[in-house]
TIRO-2110 file (N, C-alpha, C; in Angstrom, 1 decimal):
// TIRO-2110
41.5, -52.7, 85.5, N, 1, A
40.4, -54.5, 86.1, CA, 1, A
41.1, -55.6, 85.1, C, 1, A
40.7, -57.0, 86.6, N, 2, A
41.7, -57.8, 85.5, CA, 2, A
40.9, -58.7, 84.7, C, 2, A
41.3, -58.1, 83.8, N, 3, A
40.4, -59.6, 82.6, CA, 3, A
39.9, -61.1, 82.7, C, 3, A
41.1, -60.9, 82.6, N, 4, A
41.2, -62.9, 82.6, CA, 4, A
40.8, -62.9, 83.8, C, 4, A
40.4, -62.4, 85.2, N, 5, A
40.0, -63.0, 86.7, CA, 5, A
38.8, -63.0, 86.3, C, 5, A
38.2, -61.3, 85.9, N, 6, A
37.0, -60.9, 86.3, CA, 6, A
36.3, -62.2, 84.9, C, 6, A
36.6, -62.4, 84.2, N, 7, A
36.0, -63.7, 82.8, CA, 7, A
35.8, -64.6, 83.5, C, 7, A
37.2, -65.3, 84.3, N, 8, A
36.5, -66.3, 84.9, CA, 8, A
35.6, -66.4, 86.2, C, 8, A
35.0, -65.5, 86.9, N, 9, A
34.1, -65.1, 87.8, CA, 9, A
32.8, -65.3, 87.3, C, 9, A
33.1, -64.1, 85.9, N, 10, A
31.4, -64.8, 84.8, CA, 10, A
31.1, -65.7, 84.8, C, 10, A
32.2, -66.7, 84.3, N, 11, A
31.8, -67.7, 84.6, CA, 11, A
31.2, -68.4, 85.5, C, 11, A
31.8, -68.5, 86.4, N, 12, A
31.6, -69.2, 87.5, CA, 12, A
30.4, -69.0, 88.0, C, 12, A
29.5, -67.5, 88.3, N, 13, A
28.3, -66.9, 88.7, CA, 13, A
27.6, -67.3, 87.2, C, 13, A
28.1, -67.5, 86.1, N, 14, A
26.9, -68.2, 85.3, CA, 14, A
26.8, -70.0, 85.0, C, 14, A
27.1, -70.5, 85.6, N, 15, A
27.5, -71.9, 86.2, CA, 15, A
26.7, -72.2, 87.7, C, 15, A
26.8, -71.0, 88.2, N, 16, A
26.0, -71.2, 88.9, CA, 16, A
24.8, -70.4, 89.7, C, 16, A
24.2, -69.9, 88.8, N, 17, A
23.2, -69.0, 89.2, CA, 17, A
22.8, -68.5, 87.2, C, 17, A
23.1, -68.8, 86.5, N, 18, A
22.1, -69.0, 85.6, CA, 18, A
23.1, -67.6, 84.5, C, 18, A
22.5, -67.3, 83.2, N, 19, A
22.7, -66.1, 82.0, CA, 19, A
22.3, -65.3, 82.8, C, 19, A
20.9, -64.9, 83.2, N, 20, A
21.2, -63.9, 83.8, CA, 20, A
21.4, -63.1, 84.8, C, 20, A
21.8, -64.0, 86.0, N, 21, A
22.9, -63.6, 87.3, CA, 21, A
23.7, -62.7, 86.3, C, 21, A
24.3, -63.8, 85.9, N, 22, A
25.7, -63.6, 85.2, CA, 22, A
25.8, -62.2, 84.4, C, 22, A
24.8, -61.7, 84.0, N, 23, A
24.5, -60.7, 83.3, CA, 23, A
24.6, -59.4, 84.4, C, 23, A
23.8, -59.7, 85.1, N, 24, A
23.4, -58.6, 86.5, CA, 24, A
25.0, -57.7, 86.9, C, 24, A
25.9, -59.2, 87.0, N, 25, A
26.7, -59.3, 88.2, CA, 25, A
27.5, -58.3, 87.2, C, 25, A
27.6, -58.4, 85.7, N, 26, A
28.6, -57.8, 84.4, CA, 26, A
28.2, -56.3, 84.8, C, 26, A
26.6, -55.8, 84.8, N, 27, A
26.4, -54.9, 84.8, CA, 27, A
26.8, -53.8, 86.0, C, 27, A
26.8, -54.3, 87.1, N, 28, A
26.8, -53.6, 88.5, CA, 28, A
28.2, -53.3, 88.4, C, 28, A
29.4, -54.4, 88.4, N, 29, A
30.5, -54.2, 88.0, CA, 29, A
31.5, -52.8, 87.2, C, 29, A
30.9, -53.3, 86.2, N, 30, A
31.4, -52.0, 85.4, CA, 30, A
30.8, -50.8, 84.8, C, 30, A
29.9, -51.1, 85.4, N, 31, A
29.1, -49.4, 85.5, CA, 31, A
28.1, -49.0, 84.8, C, 31, A
27.6, -50.3, 83.9, N, 32, A
26.9, -50.1, 82.6, CA, 32, A
25.5, -50.5, 82.7, C, 32, A
25.0, -50.0, 83.5, N, 33, A
23.3, -50.5, 84.1, CA, 33, A
22.8, -48.9, 83.6, C, 33, A
21.3, -49.1, 83.4, N, 34, A
20.5, -48.4, 83.0, CA, 34, A
20.8, -47.3, 83.4, C, 34, A
21.4, -46.3, 84.7, N, 35, A
21.7, -45.1, 85.3, CA, 35, A
22.9, -44.5, 84.6, C, 35, A
23.6, -46.0, 84.9, N, 36, A
25.1, -45.2, 83.8, CA, 36, A
25.2, -44.6, 82.0, C, 36, A
24.3, -45.0, 81.7, N, 37, A
23.9, -44.9, 80.2, CA, 37, A
22.9, -44.0, 79.6, C, 37, A
22.4, -43.4, 81.0, N, 38, A
21.5, -42.2, 81.0, CA, 38, A
22.3, -41.4, 80.8, C, 38, A
21.7, -39.7, 79.8, N, 39, A
21.9, -38.8, 79.7, CA, 39, A
21.4, -38.2, 80.4, C, 39, A
21.8, -37.1, 80.9, N, 40, A
21.3, -36.8, 82.4, CA, 40, A
21.3, -35.1, 81.5, C, 40, A
19.8, -34.2, 82.3, N, 41, A
19.5, -32.9, 81.4, CA, 41, A
19.8, -31.9, 82.6, C, 41, A
19.3, -30.9, 82.8, N, 42, A
18.7, -29.9, 83.4, CA, 42, A
17.5, -29.1, 83.4, C, 42, A
16.2, -29.3, 83.9, N, 43, A
15.2, -28.6, 83.5, CA, 43, A
15.4, -27.3, 84.6, C, 43, A
15.3, -26.3, 83.2, N, 44, A
15.2, -24.6, 83.9, CA, 44, A
13.8, -24.3, 83.2, C, 44, A
13.7, -23.1, 84.8, N, 45, A
12.1, -22.4, 83.7, CA, 45, A
13.2, -21.1, 83.2, C, 45, A
12.2, -20.9, 82.4, N, 46, A
13.0, -19.4, 81.6, CA, 46, A
12.0, -18.3, 81.7, C, 46, A
12.5, -16.8, 82.8, N, 47, A
11.4, -16.2, 83.1, CA, 47, A
11.2, -14.7, 81.6, C, 47, A
10.6, -14.2, 81.8, N, 48, A
10.3, -13.1, 80.7, CA, 48, A
11.6, -11.6, 80.6, C, 48, A
12.4, -12.0, 82.0, N, 49, A
13.8, -11.3, 81.7, CA, 49, A
14.8, -12.4, 81.6, C, 49, A
14.7, -13.2, 81.1, N, 50, A
15.5, -14.6, 80.6, CA, 50, A
16.7, -15.1, 82.2, C, 50, A
16.1, -15.1, 83.3, N, 51, A
16.6, -15.7, 83.9, CA, 51, A
16.4, -17.0, 84.1, C, 51, A
16.8, -17.8, 84.9, N, 52, A
16.6, -19.3, 85.2, CA, 52, A
16.1, -19.5, 86.5, C, 52, A
15.4, -20.5, 86.2, N, 53, A
15.2, -21.0, 87.5, CA, 53, A
15.2, -22.9, 87.2, C, 53, A
16.0, -23.5, 88.3, N, 54, A
16.7, -24.6, 88.1, CA, 54, A
15.0, -25.5, 89.0, C, 54, A
14.3, -26.3, 87.8, N, 55, A
13.7, -27.1, 88.0, CA, 55, A
13.8, -28.7, 89.0, C, 55, A
14.8, -29.4, 88.4, N, 56, A
15.1, -30.4, 88.4, CA, 56, A
16.2, -31.1, 87.3, C, 56, A
16.1, -32.3, 87.7, N, 57, A
17.3, -33.3, 86.2, CA, 57, A
15.8, -34.2, 85.4, C, 57, A
16.6, -34.1, 84.3, N, 58, A
15.6, -35.0, 83.2, CA, 58, A
17.0, -36.4, 82.9, C, 58, A
16.1, -37.7, 83.2, N, 59, A
17.3, -38.8, 82.6, CA, 59, A
16.7, -39.6, 80.8, C, 59, A
17.4, -39.6, 80.3, N, 60, A
17.2, -39.9, 78.8, CA, 60, A
17.5, -41.0, 78.8, C, 60, A
17.3, -42.6, 78.3, N, 61, A
17.9, -44.1, 77.7, CA, 61, A
17.2, -44.7, 77.2, C, 61, A
17.5, -45.6, 76.5, N, 62, A
17.4, -46.1, 75.5, CA, 62, A
18.1, -46.4, 74.3, C, 62, A
17.6, -47.0, 73.2, N, 63, A
17.6, -46.7, 71.8, CA, 63, A
17.3, -45.5, 71.0, C, 63, A
17.8, -44.9, 70.6, N, 64, A
17.6, -43.6, 69.9, CA, 64, A
16.1, -43.8, 69.4, C, 64, A
16.2, -44.7, 68.5, N, 65, A
14.3, -44.7, 67.9, CA, 65, A
12.7, -44.4, 69.3, C, 65, A
13.7, -44.8, 70.6, N, 66, A
12.7, -45.3, 71.1, CA, 66, A
12.8, -45.2, 73.0, C, 66, A
13.0, -43.8, 72.9, N, 67, A
14.0, -43.5, 74.2, CA, 67, A
12.6, -43.2, 75.1, C, 67, A
13.5, -43.4, 76.7, N, 68, A
12.5, -43.1, 77.8, CA, 68, A
13.2, -42.5, 78.6, C, 68, A
12.6, -41.6, 79.2, N, 69, A
13.3, -40.8, 80.2, CA, 69, A
11.8, -40.6, 81.9, C, 69, A
13.1, -39.8, 82.2, N, 70, A
12.1, -40.0, 83.5, CA, 70, A
12.8, -38.8, 84.9, C, 70, A
11.7, -37.8, 85.4, N, 71, A
11.7, -36.6, 86.0, CA, 71, A
11.9, -36.6, 86.7, C, 71, A
13.0, -35.8, 87.9, N, 72, A
13.2, -35.6, 89.0, CA, 72, A
12.7, -34.3, 89.0, C, 72, A
11.6, -33.8, 90.2, N, 73, A
11.3, -33.1, 90.3, CA, 73, A
12.7, -32.1, 91.7, C, 73, A
12.9, -31.3, 91.5, N, 74, A
13.6, -30.7, 92.8, CA, 74, A
12.6, -29.6, 94.0, C, 74, A
12.3, -30.6, 94.7, N, 75, A
11.2, -29.7, 96.0, CA, 75, A
11.8, -28.6, 96.9, C, 75, A
12.9, -28.5, 96.7, N, 76, A
13.7, -26.8, 96.7, CA, 76, A
13.4, -25.7, 96.3, C, 76, A
12.8, -25.7, 94.8, N, 77, A
12.4, -25.2, 94.2, CA, 77, A
10.9, -24.8, 94.4, C, 77, A
10.2, -25.6, 95.2, N, 78, A
9.0, -25.4, 94.9, CA, 78, A
8.2, -25.1, 96.7, C, 78, A
6.7, -25.0, 96.3, N, 79, A
6.2, -24.2, 98.2, CA, 79, A
5.1, -25.0, 97.8, C, 79, A
4.6, -25.9, 99.2, N, 80, A
3.8, -26.4, 99.0, CA, 80, A
2.2, -25.8, 99.8, C, 80, A
1.3, -25.7, 98.4, N, 81, A
0.1, -25.4, 98.6, CA, 81, A
-0.9, -26.2, 98.5, C, 81, A
-2.5, -26.1, 99.5, N, 82, A
-3.4, -26.6, 99.3, CA, 82, A
-4.7, -26.1, 98.3, C, 82, A
-5.0, -26.6, 97.5, N, 83, A
-5.3, -25.4, 96.5, CA, 83, A
-6.5, -26.2, 95.8, C, 83, A
-8.1, -25.7, 96.2, N, 84, A
-9.8, -26.5, 96.0, CA, 84, A
-9.8, -28.2, 95.7, C, 84, A
-9.2, -27.5, 97.3, N, 85, A
-9.4, -29.1, 98.1, CA, 85, A
-8.3, -30.2, 97.6, C, 85, A
-6.7, -29.8, 97.2, N, 86, A
-5.6, -30.5, 96.5, CA, 86, A
-4.5, -29.9, 96.5, C, 86, A
-3.6, -31.2, 96.7, N, 87, A
-2.2, -30.5, 97.6, CA, 87, A
-1.6, -30.1, 95.7, C, 87, A
-0.6, -29.2, 95.9, N, 88, A
-0.2, -28.3, 94.6, CA, 88, A
1.5, -28.1, 95.2, C, 88, A
2.4, -28.1, 93.9, N, 89, A
3.9, -27.6, 94.0, CA, 89, A
4.0, -26.5, 93.5, C, 89, A
4.3, -25.6, 93.7, N, 90, A
4.4, -24.3, 93.3, CA, 90, A
5.3, -23.5, 93.4, C, 90, A
5.8, -22.7, 92.3, N, 91, A
6.8, -22.0, 92.4, CA, 91, A
6.6, -20.4, 93.1, C, 91, A
7.0, -20.4, 93.5, N, 92, A
6.9, -18.5, 94.5, CA, 92, A
7.1, -17.8, 92.8, C, 92, A
6.3, -16.2, 93.3, N, 93, A
6.5, -15.2, 92.5, CA, 93, A
5.3, -14.1, 93.0, C, 93, A
5.9, -13.0, 92.7, N, 94, A
5.1, -12.0, 93.8, CA, 94, A
3.5, -11.4, 92.8, C, 94, A
4.2, -12.2, 91.3, N, 95, A
2.6, -11.7, 90.6, CA, 95, A
2.1, -12.8, 90.0, C, 95, A
2.7, -13.5, 90.2, N, 96, A
1.1, -15.1, 89.6, CA, 96, A
2.0, -16.6, 90.6, C, 96, A
1.1, -17.1, 90.7, N, 97, A
1.7, -18.4, 91.8, CA, 97, A
1.4, -19.6, 90.1, C, 97, A
3.1, -20.2, 90.1, N, 98, A
2.5, -21.7, 88.6, CA, 98, A
2.6, -22.9, 89.8, C, 98, A
2.2, -23.1, 89.0, N, 99, A
1.3, -24.9, 90.3, CA, 99, A
1.7, -25.7, 88.8, C, 99, A
2.5, -27.2, 89.5, N, 100, A
2.3, -28.1, 88.4, CA, 100, A
1.6, -28.6, 88.7, C, 100, A
0.9, -29.4, 87.6, N, 101, A
0.0, -30.7, 87.5, CA, 101, A
0.3, -31.4, 87.2, C, 101, A
0.4, -32.7, 87.8, N, 102, A
0.8, -34.1, 87.3, CA, 102, A
-0.4, -35.0, 86.4, C, 102, A
0.0, -34.9, 85.5, N, 103, A
-0.8, -35.6, 84.3, CA, 103, A
-1.0, -37.0, 85.5, C, 103, A
-2.4, -37.8, 85.3, N, 104, A
-3.0, -38.8, 86.4, CA, 104, A
-3.0, -39.3, 85.8, C, 104, A
-3.4, -39.6, 84.0, N, 105, A
-3.5, -40.9, 83.2, CA, 105, A
-2.3, -41.5, 82.9, C, 105, A
-2.4, -42.9, 81.9, N, 106, A
-1.1, -43.6, 81.7, CA, 106, A
-0.3, -42.0, 80.4, C, 106, A
0.8, -42.3, 80.7, N, 107, A
2.2, -41.9, 80.2, CA, 107, A
3.1, -43.0, 79.9, C, 107, A
3.6, -42.9, 78.8, N, 108, A
4.6, -43.9, 78.2, CA, 108, A
5.7, -43.3, 78.4, C, 108, A
6.1, -42.1, 79.0, N, 109, A
7.4, -41.3, 79.2, CA, 109, A
8.2, -41.8, 78.1, C, 109, A
7.5, -41.9, 77.1, N, 110, A
8.8, -42.7, 75.8, CA, 110, A
8.9, -41.1, 74.8, C, 110, A
10.2, -41.3, 73.7, N, 111, A
10.1, -40.1, 73.3, CA, 111, A
10.7, -41.3, 71.9, C, 111, A
9.6, -40.5, 70.2, N, 112, A
10.0, -42.0, 69.6, CA, 112, A
9.3, -41.1, 68.5, C, 112, A
10.1, -41.2, 67.2, N, 113, A
9.5, -40.2, 66.0, CA, 113, A
9.6, -38.9, 66.6, C, 113, A
10.6, -38.1, 67.4, N, 114, A
10.5, -37.0, 67.6, CA, 114, A
9.0, -36.2, 68.1, C, 114, A
8.6, -37.5, 68.4, N, 115, A
7.0, -36.9, 69.2, CA, 115, A
7.4, -36.8, 70.7, C, 115, A
7.0, -35.9, 71.2, N, 116, A
7.3, -35.0, 72.5, CA, 116, A
6.6, -34.8, 73.8, C, 116, A
5.1, -35.3, 73.3, N, 117, A
3.8, -35.2, 73.6, CA, 117, A
3.7, -35.7, 74.9, C, 117, A
4.4, -37.3, 75.6, N, 118, A
4.8, -37.2, 76.2, CA, 118, A
5.4, -36.3, 77.4, C, 118, A
6.7, -35.9, 77.1, N, 119, A
7.3, -34.9, 78.2, CA, 119, A
5.8, -34.0, 78.2, C, 119, A
5.7, -33.0, 77.3, N, 120, A
4.4, -32.1, 77.3, CA, 120, A
3.7, -32.6, 78.6, C, 120, A
3.2, -33.7, 78.9, N, 121, A
2.4, -33.8, 79.4, CA, 121, A
2.3, -33.9, 80.4, C, 121, A
3.8, -34.1, 81.2, N, 122, A
4.4, -34.3, 82.2, CA, 122, A
4.7, -32.9, 82.8, C, 122, A
4.8, -31.3, 81.9, N, 123, A
5.5, -30.2, 82.6, CA, 123, A
3.9, -29.5, 82.5, C, 123, A
2.9, -29.6, 82.3, N, 124, A
1.9, -29.0, 82.8, CA, 124, A
1.5, -28.2, 83.6, C, 124, A
1.1, -26.8, 83.6, N, 125, A
1.3, -26.1, 84.6, CA, 125, A
-0.2, -25.0, 85.3, C, 125, A
-0.6, -24.8, 86.6, N, 126, A
-1.8, -24.0, 86.3, CA, 126, A
-1.3, -22.6, 87.0, C, 126, A
-2.0, -21.8, 86.9, N, 127, A
-1.5, -20.2, 87.4, CA, 127, A
-2.7, -19.6, 88.1, C, 127, A
-2.2, -18.4, 88.8, N, 128, A
-3.1, -18.1, 89.4, CA, 128, A
-2.9, -17.2, 90.3, C, 128, A
-3.0, -16.0, 90.3, N, 129, A
-2.4, -14.8, 91.5, CA, 129, A
-2.5, -15.1, 93.0, C, 129, A
-1.7, -14.5, 93.7, N, 130, A
-1.5, -15.3, 94.9, CA, 130, A
-2.7, -15.1, 95.3, C, 130, A
-3.4, -13.9, 95.4, N, 131, A
-4.2, -13.9, 96.9, CA, 131, A
-5.5, -14.8, 96.2, C, 131, A
-5.8, -15.0, 94.9, N, 132, A
-7.0, -15.7, 94.4, CA, 132, A
-7.0, -17.2, 95.3, C, 132, A
-8.5, -17.3, 95.7, N, 133, A
-8.9, -18.7, 96.7, CA, 133, A
-8.9, -20.0, 95.2, C, 133, A
-8.4, -20.8, 96.0, N, 134, A
-8.3, -21.8, 94.4, CA, 134, A
-7.4, -21.6, 93.9, C, 134, A
-7.9, -22.8, 92.8, N, 135, A
-7.2, -22.4, 91.6, CA, 135, A
-8.3, -23.7, 90.2, C, 135, A
-7.9, -23.2, 89.1, N, 136, A
-8.8, -23.3, 87.8, CA, 136, A
-8.2, -24.0, 86.8, C, 136, A
-8.0, -25.1, 86.9, N, 137, A
-8.4, -26.0, 85.6, CA, 137, A
-8.1, -25.6, 84.5, C, 137, A
-8.8, -24.3, 83.9, N, 138, A
-9.0, -23.3, 82.8, CA, 138, A
-7.6, -22.5, 82.7, C, 138, A
-6.8, -22.3, 83.7, N, 139, A
-5.8, -21.4, 83.5, CA, 139, A
-4.7, -22.0, 83.5, C, 139, A
-4.3, -23.2, 82.4, N, 140, A
-3.4, -24.5, 82.1, CA, 140, A
-1.8, -23.8, 80.9, C, 140, A
-1.2, -24.2, 81.7, N, 141, A
0.0, -23.8, 80.9, CA, 141, A
0.8, -25.0, 80.2, C, 141, A
0.7, -25.0, 79.0, N, 142, A
1.2, -25.5, 78.2, CA, 142, A
2.8, -25.6, 78.1, C, 142, A
4.3, -26.6, 77.6, N, 143, A
4.8, -25.9, 76.9, CA, 143, A
4.7, -26.8, 76.0, C, 143, A
5.4, -26.4, 74.9, N, 144, A
5.4, -27.3, 73.4, CA, 144, A
6.8, -27.3, 73.2, C, 144, A
7.0, -28.8, 73.3, N, 145, A
8.6, -28.1, 72.7, CA, 145, A
8.9, -28.7, 71.4, C, 145, A
10.7, -28.4, 71.2, N, 146, A
11.2, -29.0, 70.2, CA, 146, A
12.9, -29.1, 70.1, C, 146, A
13.4, -30.6, 69.5, N, 147, A
14.5, -30.7, 70.1, CA, 147, A
15.7, -30.1, 69.5, C, 147, A
16.7, -29.0, 70.1, N, 148, A
17.6, -28.4, 70.1, CA, 148, A
19.2, -29.4, 69.8, C, 148, A
19.9, -28.6, 69.9, N, 149, A
21.4, -28.9, 69.8, CA, 149, A
21.9, -29.6, 71.2, C, 149, A
21.2, -28.6, 72.3, N, 150, A
21.6, -28.7, 73.8, CA, 150, A
20.5, -30.0, 74.3, C, 150, A
19.2, -30.0, 73.4, N, 151, A
18.6, -30.8, 74.8, CA, 151, A
16.8, -30.8, 73.9, C, 151, A
15.9, -29.6, 74.6, N, 152, A
14.8, -29.5, 74.2, CA, 152, A
13.7, -28.2, 74.7, C, 152, A
13.7, -27.9, 73.9, N, 153, A
13.0, -26.3, 74.5, CA, 153, A
11.9, -26.2, 74.3, C, 153, A
11.2, -26.3, 75.0, N, 154, A
9.3, -25.7, 75.2, CA, 154, A
8.9, -24.2, 75.0, C, 154, A
8.1, -24.2, 74.2, N, 155, A
7.3, -22.2, 73.9, CA, 155, A
6.2, -22.9, 75.3, C, 155, A
5.9, -21.7, 75.5, N, 156, A
4.6, -21.3, 76.4, CA, 156, A
2.9, -21.0, 75.5, C, 156, A
2.4, -21.8, 76.1, N, 157, A
0.8, -22.1, 75.6, CA, 157, A
-0.1, -22.0, 76.4, C, 157, A
-1.0, -20.9, 76.7, N, 158, A
-2.1, -21.3, 77.6, CA, 158, A
-3.1, -22.2, 76.5, C, 158, A
-4.1, -23.4, 77.8, N, 159, A
-5.0, -24.1, 77.4, CA, 159, A
-5.5, -24.2, 78.5, C, 159, A
-7.4, -25.1, 78.5, N, 160, A
-8.2, -24.8, 79.4, CA, 160, A
-7.2, -26.7, 79.4, C, 160, A
-7.4, -26.6, 81.0, N, 161, A
-6.9, -28.2, 81.4, CA, 161, A
-8.3, -29.0, 81.9, C, 161, A
-9.6, -28.5, 81.9, N, 162, A
-10.6, -29.4, 82.6, CA, 162, A
-11.1, -30.5, 81.9, C, 162, A
-10.6, -30.8, 80.2, N, 163, A
-10.3, -32.4, 79.7, CA, 163, A
-9.8, -32.9, 80.5, C, 163, A
-9.0, -33.1, 81.6, N, 164, A
-8.5, -33.7, 82.4, CA, 164, A
-9.1, -34.2, 83.8, C, 164, A
-10.4, -33.5, 83.6, N, 165, A
-11.3, -34.2, 85.4, CA, 165, A
-11.6, -35.1, 84.6, C, 165, A
-11.8, -35.7, 83.5, N, 166, A
-12.7, -37.6, 83.6, CA, 166, A
-11.6, -38.0, 82.7, C, 166, A
-11.1, -39.3, 83.8, N, 167, A
-10.2, -40.3, 82.3, CA, 167, A
-10.6, -40.4, 81.0, C, 167, A
-9.7, -40.4, 80.0, N, 168, A
-10.3, -40.3, 79.0, CA, 168, A
-10.4, -41.6, 78.6, C, 168, A
-10.9, -41.7, 77.3, N, 169, A
-11.2, -43.5, 77.0, CA, 169, A
-10.2, -44.4, 76.9, C, 169, A
-10.4, -45.6, 77.3, N, 170, A
-8.9, -46.4, 76.8, CA, 170, A
-8.3, -46.4, 75.7, C, 170, A
-7.2, -46.3, 75.9, N, 171, A
-6.1, -46.6, 74.9, CA, 171, A
-6.1, -44.9, 74.4, C, 171, A
-6.9, -44.0, 73.9, N, 172, A
-6.3, -42.5, 74.3, CA, 172, A
-5.5, -41.5, 75.1, C, 172, A
-4.0, -41.4, 74.7, N, 173, A
-2.9, -41.2, 75.1, CA, 173, A
-3.0, -39.7, 75.3, C, 173, A
-3.9, -38.9, 74.3, N, 174, A
-3.5, -38.2, 73.7, CA, 174, A
-5.2, -37.1, 74.0, C, 174, A
-5.3, -37.1, 75.1, N, 175, A
-6.8, -36.4, 75.6, CA, 175, A
-6.9, -34.7, 75.2, C, 175, A
-6.0, -33.5, 75.1, N, 176, A
-5.5, -32.4, 74.7, CA, 176, A
-5.1, -32.4, 73.1, C, 176, A
-6.3, -31.4, 73.7, N, 177, A
-6.2, -31.3, 71.8, CA, 177, A
-5.2, -30.3, 71.0, C, 177, A
-4.7, -30.5, 70.4, N, 178, A
-3.5, -29.2, 69.8, CA, 178, A
-4.0, -28.4, 69.4, C, 178, A
-5.0, -28.4, 68.5, N, 179, A
-5.5, -27.4, 68.5, CA, 179, A
-6.5, -26.2, 69.2, C, 179, A
-6.3, -26.5, 70.8, N, 180, A
-7.1, -26.0, 71.4, CA, 180, A
-5.1, -25.1, 72.6, C, 180, A
-4.8, -25.0, 71.9, N, 181, A
-3.6, -24.4, 72.6, CA, 181, A
-3.5, -23.1, 72.0, C, 181, A
-3.1, -21.8, 73.0, N, 182, A
-3.3, -20.8, 71.9, CA, 182, A
-1.9, -20.0, 72.9, C, 182, A
-1.5, -18.9, 71.7, N, 183, A
-0.5, -18.1, 72.3, CA, 183, A
-0.5, -18.0, 74.1, C, 183, A
0.6, -17.4, 74.4, N, 184, A
0.3, -17.3, 75.7, CA, 184, A
0.5, -15.6, 76.2, C, 184, A
-0.3, -15.0, 77.0, N, 185, A
-0.3, -14.0, 77.1, CA, 185, A
1.2, -13.1, 78.1, C, 185, A
1.3, -11.4, 77.1, N, 186, A
2.4, -11.3, 78.6, CA, 186, A
2.1, -11.1, 79.7, C, 186, A
1.4, -11.5, 80.1, N, 187, A
1.0, -11.7, 81.9, CA, 187, A
1.9, -12.6, 82.5, C, 187, A
2.1, -13.4, 82.3, N, 188, A
3.2, -14.7, 82.6, CA, 188, A
4.6, -14.6, 82.6, C, 188, A
4.7, -14.7, 83.8, N, 189, A
5.7, -14.7, 83.7, CA, 189, A
7.2, -15.6, 83.1, C, 189, A
6.9, -17.1, 83.5, N, 190, A
7.0, -18.0, 82.4, CA, 190, A
7.7, -17.7, 81.3, C, 190, A
8.4, -18.2, 80.3, N, 191, A
8.2, -17.5, 79.0, CA, 191, A
8.6, -19.0, 78.0, C, 191, A
10.1, -20.2, 78.7, N, 192, A
10.1, -21.0, 78.2, CA, 192, A
10.3, -22.3, 79.4, C, 192, A
10.8, -23.0, 78.7, N, 193, A
11.0, -24.8, 79.7, CA, 193, A
12.2, -25.2, 78.9, C, 193, A
13.5, -24.8, 79.3, N, 194, A
15.0, -25.8, 78.8, CA, 194, A
15.3, -27.1, 79.7, C, 194, A
15.9, -27.8, 78.8, N, 195, A
15.8, -28.8, 78.8, CA, 195, A
17.3, -29.2, 78.6, C, 195, A
18.5, -29.2, 78.7, N, 196, A
20.1, -29.0, 78.2, CA, 196, A
20.6, -30.5, 79.5, C, 196, A
21.7, -30.6, 78.9, N, 197, A
22.6, -31.7, 79.0, CA, 197, A
23.4, -30.8, 80.1, C, 197, A
23.0, -31.9, 81.4, N, 198, A
23.9, -30.9, 82.7, CA, 198, A
25.6, -30.7, 82.3, C, 198, A
25.8, -29.5, 83.0, N, 199, A
26.9, -28.8, 82.7, CA, 199, A
27.0, -27.8, 81.4, C, 199, A
25.5, -27.4, 80.9, N, 200, A
25.8, -26.5, 79.7, CA, 200, A
25.0, -25.2, 79.9, C, 200, A
25.2, -24.1, 80.0, N, 201, A
25.1, -22.5, 80.2, CA, 201, A
24.4, -22.5, 79.6, C, 201, A
22.9, -21.4, 79.8, N, 202, A
22.4, -20.8, 78.6, CA, 202, A
23.0, -19.9, 77.8, C, 202, A
END
């Protein structure tokens, strides 16, 4: 890039369109926009045999003390089901259907001071036997995350997600009681959720 010419063009845009427009042009030309600065991770589900199922990507951006994330689920790995009068995206399995439950209320989608709760609320699932009719919020699956050298790792817990049937009080961004998380039984084929930088192998 011709730095002198580029600087002259920025001065031109600043004089014609203002400082904000010049800053935007700088981001577009140099490639230092929000997407370029985001850390990209793979989201994978680990089963009881240690096999991995790719679920999508996770982008983390912003300052270290208040990072924001974005999840892009890969629908190629999910099946569409209509259960209990609602559409669900579910992971096929011969013994147990695992269905993603999108969190329906306010979520900042941020990670600050080591608090990973927003992420935990974005990876809620429900389970059911393949032959069962409907699905029950009582059968909730909750991944409790911790930060690792590679990214994040979530251990599986069971919980009753019926608490989400009614909106929480205004300002309450944590309606799920941490004291109501229970160690998951061996009947579940998923055991952990791992979120690791792109290109890192398990």
